[in-house]
PDB file of N, H, CA, C and O in Angstrom:
ATOM      1  N   MET A   1     233.565 125.883 105.575  1.00  0.00           N
ATOM      2  CA  MET A   1     233.545 125.093 106.786  1.00  0.00           C
ATOM      3  C   MET A   1     232.090 124.947 107.216  1.00  0.00           C
ATOM      4  O   MET A   1     231.354 125.929 107.316  1.00  0.00           O
ATOM      5  N   ILE A   2     231.692 123.709 107.468  1.00  0.00           N
ATOM      6  H   ILE A   2     232.289 122.911 107.387  1.00  0.00           H
ATOM      7  CA  ILE A   2     230.322 123.420 107.901  1.00  0.00           C
ATOM      8  C   ILE A   2     230.386 122.793 109.287  1.00  0.00           C
ATOM      9  O   ILE A   2     231.009 121.748 109.474  1.00  0.00           O
ATOM     10  N   ASN A   3     229.747 123.428 110.247  1.00  0.00           N
ATOM     11  H   ASN A   3     229.241 124.277 110.095  1.00  0.00           H
ATOM     12  CA  ASN A   3     229.716 122.927 111.616  1.00  0.00           C
ATOM     13  C   ASN A   3     229.007 121.572 111.674  1.00  0.00           C
ATOM     14  O   ASN A   3     227.966 121.383 111.044  1.00  0.00           O
ATOM     15  N   VAL A   4     229.571 120.642 112.425  1.00  0.00           N
ATOM     16  H   VAL A   4     230.416 120.795 112.937  1.00  0.00           H
ATOM     17  CA  VAL A   4     228.917 119.358 112.704  1.00  0.00           C
ATOM     18  C   VAL A   4     228.543 119.387 114.185  1.00  0.00           C
ATOM     19  O   VAL A   4     229.419 119.270 115.041  1.00  0.00           O
ATOM     20  N   PRO A   5     227.256 119.542 114.500  1.00  0.00           N
ATOM     21  CA  PRO A   5     226.847 119.593 115.902  1.00  0.00           C
ATOM     22  C   PRO A   5     227.282 118.337 116.661  1.00  0.00           C
ATOM     23  O   PRO A   5     227.218 117.223 116.141  1.00  0.00           O
ATOM     24  N   ASN A   6     227.726 118.544 117.902  1.00  0.00           N
ATOM     25  H   ASN A   6     227.779 119.448 118.325  1.00  0.00           H
ATOM     26  CA  ASN A   6     228.138 117.415 118.737  1.00  0.00           C
ATOM     27  C   ASN A   6     227.537 117.567 120.137  1.00  0.00           C
ATOM     28  O   ASN A   6     226.878 118.561 120.440  1.00  0.00           O
ATOM     29  N   THR A   7     227.775 116.575 120.973  1.00  0.00           N
ATOM     30  H   THR A   7     228.310 115.767 120.727  1.00  0.00           H
ATOM     31  CA  THR A   7     227.138 116.530 122.293  1.00  0.00           C
ATOM     32  C   THR A   7     227.763 117.463 123.320  1.00  0.00           C
ATOM     33  O   THR A   7     227.170 117.686 124.376  1.00  0.00           O
ATOM     34  N   ILE A   8     228.929 118.010 123.049  1.00  0.00           N
ATOM     35  H   ILE A   8     229.411 117.829 122.191  1.00  0.00           H
ATOM     36  CA  ILE A   8     229.572 118.939 124.001  1.00  0.00           C
ATOM     37  C   ILE A   8     230.189 120.136 123.263  1.00  0.00           C
ATOM     38  O   ILE A   8     231.408 120.312 123.280  1.00  0.00           O
ATOM     39  N   PRO A   9     229.358 120.950 122.623  1.00  0.00           N
ATOM     40  CA  PRO A   9     229.876 122.032 121.782  1.00  0.00           C
ATOM     41  C   PRO A   9     230.644 123.114 122.550  1.00  0.00           C
ATOM     42  O   PRO A   9     231.418 123.853 121.943  1.00  0.00           O
ATOM     43  N   HIS A  10     230.452 123.221 123.846  1.00  0.00           N
ATOM     44  H   HIS A  10     229.823 122.620 124.339  1.00  0.00           H
ATOM     45  CA  HIS A  10     231.189 124.218 124.624  1.00  0.00           C
ATOM     46  C   HIS A  10     232.637 123.789 124.890  1.00  0.00           C
ATOM     47  O   HIS A  10     233.437 124.576 125.395  1.00  0.00           O
ATOM     48  N   LYS A  11     232.976 122.515 124.544  1.00  0.00           N
ATOM     49  H   LYS A  11     232.326 121.875 124.134  1.00  0.00           H
ATOM     50  CA  LYS A  11     234.341 122.024 124.740  1.00  0.00           C
ATOM     51  C   LYS A  11     234.967 121.441 123.479  1.00  0.00           C
ATOM     52  O   LYS A  11     236.191 121.395 123.353  1.00  0.00           O
ATOM     53  N   VAL A  12     234.132 120.997 122.552  1.00  0.00           N
ATOM     54  H   VAL A  12     233.138 121.034 122.654  1.00  0.00           H
ATOM     55  CA  VAL A  12     234.632 120.318 121.348  1.00  0.00           C
ATOM     56  C   VAL A  12     234.088 121.011 120.095  1.00  0.00           C
ATOM     57  O   VAL A  12     232.887 121.250 119.969  1.00  0.00           O
ATOM     58  N   LEU A  13     235.000 121.326 119.176  1.00  0.00           N
ATOM     59  H   LEU A  13     235.975 121.132 119.278  1.00  0.00           H
ATOM     60  CA  LEU A  13     234.638 121.887 117.882  1.00  0.00           C
ATOM     61  C   LEU A  13     234.744 120.778 116.845  1.00  0.00           C
ATOM     62  O   LEU A  13     235.752 120.074 116.784  1.00  0.00           O
ATOM     63  N   SER A  14     233.704 120.620 116.027  1.00  0.00           N
ATOM     64  H   SER A  14     232.885 121.191 116.076  1.00  0.00           H
ATOM     65  CA  SER A  14     233.734 119.613 114.960  1.00  0.00           C
ATOM     66  C   SER A  14     233.156 120.237 113.687  1.00  0.00           C
ATOM     67  O   SER A  14     232.131 120.917 113.713  1.00  0.00           O
ATOM     68  N   PHE A  15     233.846 119.983 112.580  1.00  0.00           N
ATOM     69  H   PHE A  15     234.679 119.431 112.559  1.00  0.00           H
ATOM     70  CA  PHE A  15     233.382 120.554 111.316  1.00  0.00           C
ATOM     71  C   PHE A  15     233.846 119.709 110.140  1.00  0.00           C
ATOM     72  O   PHE A  15     234.755 118.887 110.250  1.00  0.00           O
ATOM     73  N   VAL A  16     233.184 119.945 109.006  1.00  0.00           N
ATOM     74  H   VAL A  16     232.445 120.613 108.917  1.00  0.00           H
ATOM     75  CA  VAL A  16     233.527 119.320 107.735  1.00  0.00           C
ATOM     76  C   VAL A  16     233.884 120.424 106.751  1.00  0.00           C
ATOM     77  O   VAL A  16     233.256 121.482 106.722  1.00  0.00           O
ATOM     78  N   ARG A  17     234.895 120.158 105.956  1.00  0.00           N
ATOM     79  H   ARG A  17     235.406 119.298 105.980  1.00  0.00           H
ATOM     80  CA  ARG A  17     235.230 120.998 104.786  1.00  0.00           C
ATOM     81  C   ARG A  17     235.295 120.072 103.603  1.00  0.00           C
ATOM     82  O   ARG A  17     235.872 118.987 103.678  1.00  0.00           O
ATOM     83  N   ARG A  18     234.693 120.508 102.490  1.00  0.00           N
ATOM     84  H   ARG A  18     234.225 121.390 102.429  1.00  0.00           H
ATOM     85  CA  ARG A  18     234.705 119.629 101.323  1.00  0.00           C
ATOM     86  C   ARG A  18     234.624 120.430 100.029  1.00  0.00           C
ATOM     87  O   ARG A  18     234.217 121.591 100.007  1.00  0.00           O
ATOM     88  N   ASN A  19     235.025 119.767  98.962  1.00  0.00           N
ATOM     89  H   ASN A  19     235.356 118.824  98.980  1.00  0.00           H
ATOM     90  CA  ASN A  19     234.824 120.275  97.620  1.00  0.00           C
ATOM     91  C   ASN A  19     234.313 119.114  96.775  1.00  0.00           C
ATOM     92  O   ASN A  19     233.842 118.117  97.323  1.00  0.00           O
ATOM     93  N   GLU A  20     234.397 119.225  95.474  1.00  0.00           N
ATOM     94  H   GLU A  20     234.780 120.035  95.030  1.00  0.00           H
ATOM     95  CA  GLU A  20     233.853 118.177  94.600  1.00  0.00           C
ATOM     96  C   GLU A  20     234.580 116.842  94.757  1.00  0.00           C
ATOM     97  O   GLU A  20     233.982 115.789  94.531  1.00  0.00           O
ATOM     98  N   ARG A  21     235.863 116.867  95.143  1.00  0.00           N
ATOM     99  H   ARG A  21     236.348 117.721  95.326  1.00  0.00           H
ATOM    100  CA  ARG A  21     236.663 115.646  95.215  1.00  0.00           C
ATOM    101  C   ARG A  21     237.044 115.220  96.620  1.00  0.00           C
ATOM    102  O   ARG A  21     237.133 114.023  96.894  1.00  0.00           O
ATOM    103  N   ASP A  22     237.268 116.162  97.507  1.00  0.00           N
ATOM    104  H   ASP A  22     237.196 117.134  97.284  1.00  0.00           H
ATOM    105  CA  ASP A  22     237.865 115.881  98.808  1.00  0.00           C
ATOM    106  C   ASP A  22     236.941 116.278  99.952  1.00  0.00           C
ATOM    107  O   ASP A  22     236.048 117.112  99.806  1.00  0.00           O
ATOM    108  N   LYS A  23     237.193 115.645 101.098  1.00  0.00           N
ATOM    109  H   LYS A  23     237.918 114.967 101.216  1.00  0.00           H
ATOM    110  CA  LYS A  23     236.412 115.952 102.295  1.00  0.00           C
ATOM    111  C   LYS A  23     237.312 115.791 103.515  1.00  0.00           C
ATOM    112  O   LYS A  23     238.107 114.855 103.594  1.00  0.00           O
ATOM    113  N   VAL A  24     237.178 116.706 104.457  1.00  0.00           N
ATOM    114  H   VAL A  24     236.532 117.466 104.393  1.00  0.00           H
ATOM    115  CA  VAL A  24     237.917 116.658 105.711  1.00  0.00           C
ATOM    116  C   VAL A  24     236.916 116.783 106.848  1.00  0.00           C
ATOM    117  O   VAL A  24     236.055 117.663 106.833  1.00  0.00           O
ATOM    118  N   PHE A  25     237.033 115.903 107.831  1.00  0.00           N
ATOM    119  H   PHE A  25     237.733 115.188 107.843  1.00  0.00           H
ATOM    120  CA  PHE A  25     236.237 115.985 109.057  1.00  0.00           C
ATOM    121  C   PHE A  25     237.229 116.173 110.198  1.00  0.00           C
ATOM    122  O   PHE A  25     238.104 115.333 110.409  1.00  0.00           O
ATOM    123  N   ALA A  26     237.096 117.273 110.934  1.00  0.00           N
ATOM    124  H   ALA A  26     236.385 117.955 110.763  1.00  0.00           H
ATOM    125  CA  ALA A  26     238.044 117.600 111.998  1.00  0.00           C
ATOM    126  C   ALA A  26     237.314 117.773 113.323  1.00  0.00           C
ATOM    127  O   ALA A  26     236.212 118.320 113.369  1.00  0.00           O
ATOM    128  N   VAL A  27     237.936 117.302 114.396  1.00  0.00           N
ATOM    129  H   VAL A  27     238.831 116.858 114.358  1.00  0.00           H
ATOM    130  CA  VAL A  27     237.356 117.369 115.742  1.00  0.00           C
ATOM    131  C   VAL A  27     238.457 117.812 116.706  1.00  0.00           C
ATOM    132  O   VAL A  27     239.533 117.215 116.743  1.00  0.00           O
ATOM    133  N   PHE A  28     238.182 118.869 117.491  1.00  0.00           N
ATOM    134  H   PHE A  28     237.308 119.354 117.461  1.00  0.00           H
ATOM    135  CA  PHE A  28     239.167 119.449 118.400  1.00  0.00           C
ATOM    136  C   PHE A  28     238.602 119.523 119.815  1.00  0.00           C
ATOM    137  O   PHE A  28     237.501 120.035 120.016  1.00  0.00           O
ATOM    138  N   ASN A  29     239.340 119.020 120.786  1.00  0.00           N
ATOM    139  H   ASN A  29     240.234 118.604 120.623  1.00  0.00           H
ATOM    140  CA  ASN A  29     238.975 119.139 122.199  1.00  0.00           C
ATOM    141  C   ASN A  29     239.694 120.376 122.751  1.00  0.00           C
ATOM    142  O   ASN A  29     240.914 120.371 122.911  1.00  0.00           O
ATOM    143  N   PHE A  30     238.939 121.417 123.036  1.00  0.00           N
ATOM    144  H   PHE A  30     237.948 121.421 122.907  1.00  0.00           H
ATOM    145  CA  PHE A  30     239.513 122.654 123.560  1.00  0.00           C
ATOM    146  C   PHE A  30     239.391 122.732 125.082  1.00  0.00           C
ATOM    147  O   PHE A  30     239.200 123.812 125.642  1.00  0.00           O
ATOM    148  N   SER A  31     239.500 121.585 125.741  1.00  0.00           N
ATOM    149  H   SER A  31     239.655 120.708 125.286  1.00  0.00           H
ATOM    150  CA  SER A  31     239.418 121.575 127.202  1.00  0.00           C
ATOM    151  C   SER A  31     240.608 120.824 127.790  1.00  0.00           C
ATOM    152  O   SER A  31     241.323 120.112 127.084  1.00  0.00           O
ATOM    153  N   ASN A  32     240.806 120.995 129.084  1.00  0.00           N
ATOM    154  H   ASN A  32     240.226 121.573 129.658  1.00  0.00           H
ATOM    155  CA  ASN A  32     241.924 120.343 129.764  1.00  0.00           C
ATOM    156  C   ASN A  32     241.545 119.001 130.387  1.00  0.00           C
ATOM    157  O   ASN A  32     242.271 118.484 131.236  1.00  0.00           O
ATOM    158  N   THR A  33     240.411 118.434 129.970  1.00  0.00           N
ATOM    159  H   THR A  33     239.821 118.853 129.281  1.00  0.00           H
ATOM    160  CA  THR A  33     239.965 117.126 130.449  1.00  0.00           C
ATOM    161  C   THR A  33     239.592 116.241 129.265  1.00  0.00           C
ATOM    162  O   THR A  33     239.224 116.760 128.211  1.00  0.00           O
ATOM    163  N   PRO A  34     239.678 114.911 129.409  1.00  0.00           N
ATOM    164  CA  PRO A  34     239.262 114.018 128.326  1.00  0.00           C
ATOM    165  C   PRO A  34     237.771 114.212 128.021  1.00  0.00           C
ATOM    166  O   PRO A  34     236.979 114.488 128.922  1.00  0.00           O
ATOM    167  N   GLN A  35     237.403 114.067 126.768  1.00  0.00           N
ATOM    168  H   GLN A  35     238.047 113.842 126.036  1.00  0.00           H
ATOM    169  CA  GLN A  35     236.017 114.229 126.356  1.00  0.00           C
ATOM    170  C   GLN A  35     235.596 113.057 125.478  1.00  0.00           C
ATOM    171  O   GLN A  35     236.344 112.614 124.606  1.00  0.00           O
ATOM    172  N   THR A  36     234.382 112.563 125.726  1.00  0.00           N
ATOM    173  H   THR A  36     233.774 112.923 126.434  1.00  0.00           H
ATOM    174  CA  THR A  36     233.760 111.558 124.863  1.00  0.00           C
ATOM    175  C   THR A  36     232.639 112.260 124.124  1.00  0.00           C
ATOM    176  O   THR A  36     231.713 112.784 124.743  1.00  0.00           O
ATOM    177  N   VAL A  37     232.720 112.270 122.818  1.00  0.00           N
ATOM    178  H   VAL A  37     233.473 111.844 122.315  1.00  0.00           H
ATOM    179  CA  VAL A  37     231.797 113.074 122.022  1.00  0.00           C
ATOM    180  C   VAL A  37     231.106 112.217 120.966  1.00  0.00           C
ATOM    181  O   VAL A  37     231.713 111.310 120.394  1.00  0.00           O
ATOM    182  N   THR A  38     229.839 112.511 120.714  1.00  0.00           N
ATOM    183  H   THR A  38     229.347 113.248 121.178  1.00  0.00           H
ATOM    184  CA  THR A  38     229.084 111.934 119.607  1.00  0.00           C
ATOM    185  C   THR A  38     228.527 113.093 118.786  1.00  0.00           C
ATOM    186  O   THR A  38     228.553 114.246 119.217  1.00  0.00           O
ATOM    187  N   PHE A  39     228.026 112.769 117.604  1.00  0.00           N
ATOM    188  H   PHE A  39     228.005 111.833 117.254  1.00  0.00           H
ATOM    189  CA  PHE A  39     227.641 113.801 116.651  1.00  0.00           C
ATOM    190  C   PHE A  39     226.186 113.660 116.244  1.00  0.00           C
ATOM    191  O   PHE A  39     225.648 112.554 116.195  1.00  0.00           O
ATOM    192  N   ASP A  40     225.552 114.794 115.953  1.00  0.00           N
ATOM    193  H   ASP A  40     225.989 115.693 115.993  1.00  0.00           H
ATOM    194  CA  ASP A  40     224.113 114.836 115.730  1.00  0.00           C
ATOM    195  C   ASP A  40     223.690 114.853 114.265  1.00  0.00           C
ATOM    196  O   ASP A  40     222.490 114.861 113.988  1.00  0.00           O
ATOM    197  N   GLU A  41     224.614 114.858 113.327  1.00  0.00           N
ATOM    198  H   GLU A  41     225.589 114.851 113.552  1.00  0.00           H
ATOM    199  CA  GLU A  41     224.252 114.954 111.919  1.00  0.00           C
ATOM    200  C   GLU A  41     224.962 113.880 111.116  1.00  0.00           C
ATOM    201  O   GLU A  41     225.910 113.258 111.596  1.00  0.00           O
ATOM    202  N   THR A  42     224.504 113.667 109.899  1.00  0.00           N
ATOM    203  H   THR A  42     223.734 114.172 109.509  1.00  0.00           H
ATOM    204  CA  THR A  42     225.102 112.645 109.042  1.00  0.00           C
ATOM    205  C   THR A  42     226.153 113.210 108.096  1.00  0.00           C
ATOM    206  O   THR A  42     226.732 112.458 107.312  1.00  0.00           O
ATOM    207  N   LEU A  43     226.407 114.475 108.145  1.00  0.00           N
ATOM    208  H   LEU A  43     225.936 115.086 108.782  1.00  0.00           H
ATOM    209  CA  LEU A  43     227.350 115.127 107.241  1.00  0.00           C
ATOM    210  C   LEU A  43     228.745 114.503 107.285  1.00  0.00           C
ATOM    211  O   LEU A  43     229.446 114.502 106.274  1.00  0.00           O
ATOM    212  N   TYR A  44     229.153 113.979 108.426  1.00  0.00           N
ATOM    213  H   TYR A  44     228.583 113.980 109.247  1.00  0.00           H
ATOM    214  CA  TYR A  44     230.496 113.426 108.584  1.00  0.00           C
ATOM    215  C   TYR A  44     230.587 111.946 108.195  1.00  0.00           C
ATOM    216  O   TYR A  44     231.691 111.408 108.117  1.00  0.00           O
ATOM    217  N   HIS A  45     229.473 111.284 107.954  1.00  0.00           N
ATOM    218  H   HIS A  45     228.575 111.721 108.017  1.00  0.00           H
ATOM    219  CA  HIS A  45     229.474 109.842 107.671  1.00  0.00           C
ATOM    220  C   HIS A  45     230.363 109.507 106.476  1.00  0.00           C
ATOM    221  O   HIS A  45     230.417 110.254 105.499  1.00  0.00           O
ATOM    222  N   GLY A  46     231.052 108.382 106.567  1.00  0.00           N
ATOM    223  H   GLY A  46     231.009 107.775 107.360  1.00  0.00           H
ATOM    224  CA  GLY A  46     231.838 107.915 105.439  1.00  0.00           C
ATOM    225  C   GLY A  46     233.091 107.167 105.844  1.00  0.00           C
ATOM    226  O   GLY A  46     233.356 106.943 107.025  1.00  0.00           O
ATOM    227  N   ARG A  47     233.853 106.788 104.835  1.00  0.00           N
ATOM    228  H   ARG A  47     233.638 106.970 103.875  1.00  0.00           H
ATOM    229  CA  ARG A  47     235.141 106.120 105.024  1.00  0.00           C
ATOM    230  C   ARG A  47     236.240 107.159 104.854  1.00  0.00           C
ATOM    231  O   ARG A  47     236.287 107.885 103.861  1.00  0.00           O
ATOM    232  N   TYR A  48     237.116 107.213 105.840  1.00  0.00           N
ATOM    233  H   TYR A  48     237.078 106.624 106.647  1.00  0.00           H
ATOM    234  CA  TYR A  48     238.187 108.200 105.869  1.00  0.00           C
ATOM    235  C   TYR A  48     239.520 107.518 106.131  1.00  0.00           C
ATOM    236  O   TYR A  48     239.604 106.315 106.376  1.00  0.00           O
ATOM    237  N   THR A  49     240.555 108.342 106.068  1.00  0.00           N
ATOM    238  H   THR A  49     240.487 109.319 105.868  1.00  0.00           H
ATOM    239  CA  THR A  49     241.879 107.964 106.522  1.00  0.00           C
ATOM    240  C   THR A  49     242.291 108.984 107.566  1.00  0.00           C
ATOM    241  O   THR A  49     242.147 110.187 107.347  1.00  0.00           O
ATOM    242  N   ARG A  50     242.802 108.518 108.702  1.00  0.00           N
ATOM    243  H   ARG A  50     242.918 107.541 108.880  1.00  0.00           H
ATOM    244  CA  ARG A  50     243.313 109.467 109.705  1.00  0.00           C
ATOM    245  C   ARG A  50     244.525 110.165 109.123  1.00  0.00           C
ATOM    246  O   ARG A  50     245.413 109.518 108.569  1.00  0.00           O
ATOM    247  N   LEU A  51     244.565 111.471 109.245  1.00  0.00           N
ATOM    248  H   LEU A  51     243.844 111.997 109.694  1.00  0.00           H
ATOM    249  CA  LEU A  51     245.561 112.284 108.558  1.00  0.00           C
ATOM    250  C   LEU A  51     246.994 111.876 108.872  1.00  0.00           C
ATOM    251  O   LEU A  51     247.794 111.739 107.946  1.00  0.00           O
ATOM    252  N   PHE A  52     247.345 111.682 110.108  1.00  0.00           N
ATOM    253  H   PHE A  52     246.695 111.793 110.860  1.00  0.00           H
ATOM    254  CA  PHE A  52     248.743 111.446 110.459  1.00  0.00           C
ATOM    255  C   PHE A  52     249.112 109.968 110.543  1.00  0.00           C
ATOM    256  O   PHE A  52     250.226 109.592 110.178  1.00  0.00           O
ATOM    257  N   SER A  53     248.207 109.135 111.011  1.00  0.00           N
ATOM    258  H   SER A  53     247.302 109.440 111.307  1.00  0.00           H
ATOM    259  CA  SER A  53     248.523 107.711 111.158  1.00  0.00           C
ATOM    260  C   SER A  53     248.229 106.901 109.899  1.00  0.00           C
ATOM    261  O   SER A  53     248.680 105.762 109.776  1.00  0.00           O
ATOM    262  N   LYS A  54     247.478 107.479 108.964  1.00  0.00           N
ATOM    263  H   LYS A  54     247.112 108.404 109.064  1.00  0.00           H
ATOM    264  CA  LYS A  54     247.071 106.799 107.718  1.00  0.00           C
ATOM    265  C   LYS A  54     246.179 105.585 107.977  1.00  0.00           C
ATOM    266  O   LYS A  54     246.013 104.736 107.102  1.00  0.00           O
ATOM    267  N   GLU A  55     245.613 105.504 109.168  1.00  0.00           N
ATOM    268  H   GLU A  55     245.748 106.193 109.880  1.00  0.00           H
ATOM    269  CA  GLU A  55     244.720 104.405 109.549  1.00  0.00           C
ATOM    270  C   GLU A  55     243.352 104.603 108.895  1.00  0.00           C
ATOM    271  O   GLU A  55     242.787 105.693 108.983  1.00  0.00           O
ATOM    272  N   PRO A  56     242.804 103.565 108.236  1.00  0.00           N
ATOM    273  CA  PRO A  56     241.452 103.693 107.679  1.00  0.00           C
ATOM    274  C   PRO A  56     240.410 103.672 108.798  1.00  0.00           C
ATOM    275  O   PRO A  56     240.541 102.937 109.777  1.00  0.00           O
ATOM    276  N   VAL A  57     239.379 104.493 108.629  1.00  0.00           N
ATOM    277  H   VAL A  57     239.273 105.090 107.833  1.00  0.00           H
ATOM    278  CA  VAL A  57     238.328 104.608 109.638  1.00  0.00           C
ATOM    279  C   VAL A  57     236.990 104.753 108.918  1.00  0.00           C
ATOM    280  O   VAL A  57     236.891 105.470 107.922  1.00  0.00           O
ATOM    281  N   GLU A  58     235.961 104.071 109.426  1.00  0.00           N
ATOM    282  H   GLU A  58     236.042 103.489 110.235  1.00  0.00           H
ATOM    283  CA  GLU A  58     234.613 104.272 108.915  1.00  0.00           C
ATOM    284  C   GLU A  58     233.800 104.920 110.030  1.00  0.00           C
ATOM    285  O   GLU A  58     233.684 104.372 111.127  1.00  0.00           O
ATOM    286  N   LEU A  59     233.242 106.083 109.742  1.00  0.00           N
ATOM    287  H   LEU A  59     233.336 106.528 108.852  1.00  0.00           H
ATOM    288  CA  LEU A  59     232.451 106.822 110.725  1.00  0.00           C
ATOM    289  C   LEU A  59     230.987 106.770 110.313  1.00  0.00           C
ATOM    290  O   LEU A  59     230.616 107.215 109.227  1.00  0.00           O
ATOM    291  N   LEU A  60     230.168 106.223 111.193  1.00  0.00           N
ATOM    292  H   LEU A  60     230.470 105.862 112.076  1.00  0.00           H
ATOM    293  CA  LEU A  60     228.740 106.073 110.926  1.00  0.00           C
ATOM    294  C   LEU A  60     227.941 106.830 111.966  1.00  0.00           C
ATOM    295  O   LEU A  60     228.508 107.558 112.781  1.00  0.00           O
ATOM    296  N   GLY A  61     226.640 106.664 111.944  1.00  0.00           N
ATOM    297  H   GLY A  61     226.179 106.073 111.282  1.00  0.00           H
ATOM    298  CA  GLY A  61     225.745 107.385 112.840  1.00  0.00           C
ATOM    299  C   GLY A  61     226.021 107.182 114.309  1.00  0.00           C
ATOM    300  O   GLY A  61     225.711 108.055 115.120  1.00  0.00           O
ATOM    301  N   SER A  62     226.591 106.060 114.669  1.00  0.00           N
ATOM    302  H   SER A  62     226.843 105.351 114.010  1.00  0.00           H
ATOM    303  CA  SER A  62     226.869 105.781 116.075  1.00  0.00           C
ATOM    304  C   SER A  62     228.300 106.130 116.463  1.00  0.00           C
ATOM    305  O   SER A  62     228.778 105.694 117.511  1.00  0.00           O
ATOM    306  N   ALA A  63     228.985 106.905 115.641  1.00  0.00           N
ATOM    307  H   ALA A  63     228.597 107.259 114.791  1.00  0.00           H
ATOM    308  CA  ALA A  63     230.392 107.221 115.906  1.00  0.00           C
ATOM    309  C   ALA A  63     230.548 107.952 117.233  1.00  0.00           C
ATOM    310  O   ALA A  63     229.807 108.885 117.542  1.00  0.00           O
ATOM    311  N   GLN A  64     231.517 107.511 117.998  1.00  0.00           N
ATOM    312  H   GLN A  64     232.119 106.753 117.748  1.00  0.00           H
ATOM    313  CA  GLN A  64     231.857 108.137 119.274  1.00  0.00           C
ATOM    314  C   GLN A  64     233.373 108.260 119.326  1.00  0.00           C
ATOM    315  O   GLN A  64     234.093 107.294 119.074  1.00  0.00           O
ATOM    316  N   LEU A  65     233.843 109.443 119.650  1.00  0.00           N
ATOM    317  H   LEU A  65     233.258 110.227 119.854  1.00  0.00           H
ATOM    318  CA  LEU A  65     235.276 109.667 119.758  1.00  0.00           C
ATOM    319  C   LEU A  65     235.637 110.018 121.190  1.00  0.00           C
ATOM    320  O   LEU A  65     234.909 110.748 121.862  1.00  0.00           O
ATOM    321  N   ILE A  66     236.750 109.501 121.648  1.00  0.00           N
ATOM    322  H   ILE A  66     237.341 108.907 121.102  1.00  0.00           H
ATOM    323  CA  ILE A  66     237.302 109.864 122.946  1.00  0.00           C
ATOM    324  C   ILE A  66     238.561 110.668 122.673  1.00  0.00           C
ATOM    325  O   ILE A  66     239.503 110.173 122.053  1.00  0.00           O
ATOM    326  N   LEU A  67     238.573 111.906 123.137  1.00  0.00           N
ATOM    327  H   LEU A  67     237.808 112.308 123.640  1.00  0.00           H
ATOM    328  CA  LEU A  67     239.692 112.809 122.903  1.00  0.00           C
ATOM    329  C   LEU A  67     240.360 113.163 124.219  1.00  0.00           C
ATOM    330  O   LEU A  67     239.701 113.566 125.178  1.00  0.00           O
ATOM    331  N   GLU A  68     241.661 113.008 124.251  1.00  0.00           N
ATOM    332  H   GLU A  68     242.195 112.680 123.472  1.00  0.00           H
ATOM    333  CA  GLU A  68     242.430 113.419 125.428  1.00  0.00           C
ATOM    334  C   GLU A  68     242.409 114.952 125.531  1.00  0.00           C
ATOM    335  O   GLU A  68     242.016 115.625 124.578  1.00  0.00           O
ATOM    336  N   PRO A  69     242.826 115.507 126.673  1.00  0.00           N
ATOM    337  CA  PRO A  69     242.858 116.968 126.804  1.00  0.00           C
ATOM    338  C   PRO A  69     243.655 117.605 125.659  1.00  0.00           C
ATOM    339  O   PRO A  69     244.754 117.160 125.330  1.00  0.00           O
ATOM    340  N   TRP A  70     243.093 118.630 125.073  1.00  0.00           N
ATOM    341  H   TRP A  70     242.200 118.992 125.340  1.00  0.00           H
ATOM    342  CA  TRP A  70     243.703 119.425 123.993  1.00  0.00           C
ATOM    343  C   TRP A  70     243.975 118.615 122.726  1.00  0.00           C
ATOM    344  O   TRP A  70     244.699 119.087 121.849  1.00  0.00           O
ATOM    345  N   ALA A  71     243.423 117.426 122.609  1.00  0.00           N
ATOM    346  H   ALA A  71     242.835 117.044 123.321  1.00  0.00           H
ATOM    347  CA  ALA A  71     243.678 116.564 121.450  1.00  0.00           C
ATOM    348  C   ALA A  71     242.762 116.917 120.283  1.00  0.00           C
ATOM    349  O   ALA A  71     241.748 117.598 120.440  1.00  0.00           O
ATOM    350  N   TYR A  72     243.151 116.433 119.120  1.00  0.00           N
ATOM    351  H   TYR A  72     243.974 115.880 118.993  1.00  0.00           H
ATOM    352  CA  TYR A  72     242.325 116.617 117.929  1.00  0.00           C
ATOM    353  C   TYR A  72     242.487 115.414 117.015  1.00  0.00           C
ATOM    354  O   TYR A  72     243.458 114.663 117.109  1.00  0.00           O
ATOM    355  N   ARG A  73     241.507 115.248 116.124  1.00  0.00           N
ATOM    356  H   ARG A  73     240.718 115.857 116.047  1.00  0.00           H
ATOM    357  CA  ARG A  73     241.556 114.204 115.100  1.00  0.00           C
ATOM    358  C   ARG A  73     241.176 114.857 113.780  1.00  0.00           C
ATOM    359  O   ARG A  73     240.271 115.689 113.714  1.00  0.00           O
ATOM    360  N   VAL A  74     241.877 114.466 112.747  1.00  0.00           N
ATOM    361  H   VAL A  74     242.612 113.790 112.801  1.00  0.00           H
ATOM    362  CA  VAL A  74     241.567 114.943 111.404  1.00  0.00           C
ATOM    363  C   VAL A  74     241.431 113.726 110.490  1.00  0.00           C
ATOM    364  O   VAL A  74     242.340 112.901 110.393  1.00  0.00           O
ATOM    365  N   PHE A  75     240.293 113.631 109.831  1.00  0.00           N
ATOM    366  H   PHE A  75     239.555 114.301 109.910  1.00  0.00           H
ATOM    367  CA  PHE A  75     239.988 112.522 108.937  1.00  0.00           C
ATOM    368  C   PHE A  75     239.852 113.089 107.521  1.00  0.00           C
ATOM    369  O   PHE A  75     239.219 114.125 107.317  1.00  0.00           O
ATOM    370  N   VAL A  76     240.450 112.402 106.552  1.00  0.00           N
ATOM    371  H   VAL A  76     240.964 111.560 106.717  1.00  0.00           H
ATOM    372  CA  VAL A  76     240.409 112.895 105.171  1.00  0.00           C
ATOM    373  C   VAL A  76     239.923 111.815 104.212  1.00  0.00           C
ATOM    374  O   VAL A  76     240.082 110.618 104.454  1.00  0.00           O
ATOM    375  N   LYS A  77     239.320 112.283 103.104  1.00  0.00           N
ATOM    376  H   LYS A  77     239.191 113.255 102.907  1.00  0.00           H
ATOM    377  CA  LYS A  77     239.007 111.371 102.001  1.00  0.00           C
ATOM    378  C   LYS A  77     239.012 112.123 100.706  1.00  0.00           C
ATOM    379  O   LYS A  77     238.771 111.537  99.650  1.00  0.00           O
TER     380      LYS A  77
END
């Protein structure tokens, strides 16, 4: 697990896990309020699929996520 620094680390956990073939980028809001978060590194950049909705997503340097209270997002490739 590799930490992906974000703008509100005291409320949001973000990390990447990967091997030679696969990559997962996960973001968790551990607070009871909505959070808008951006990320400080390029480790998460790429084209993913949202784990549960199967929606394609491209995450670039300007990526910003809005997470509802206690929400999370998992992106896979």
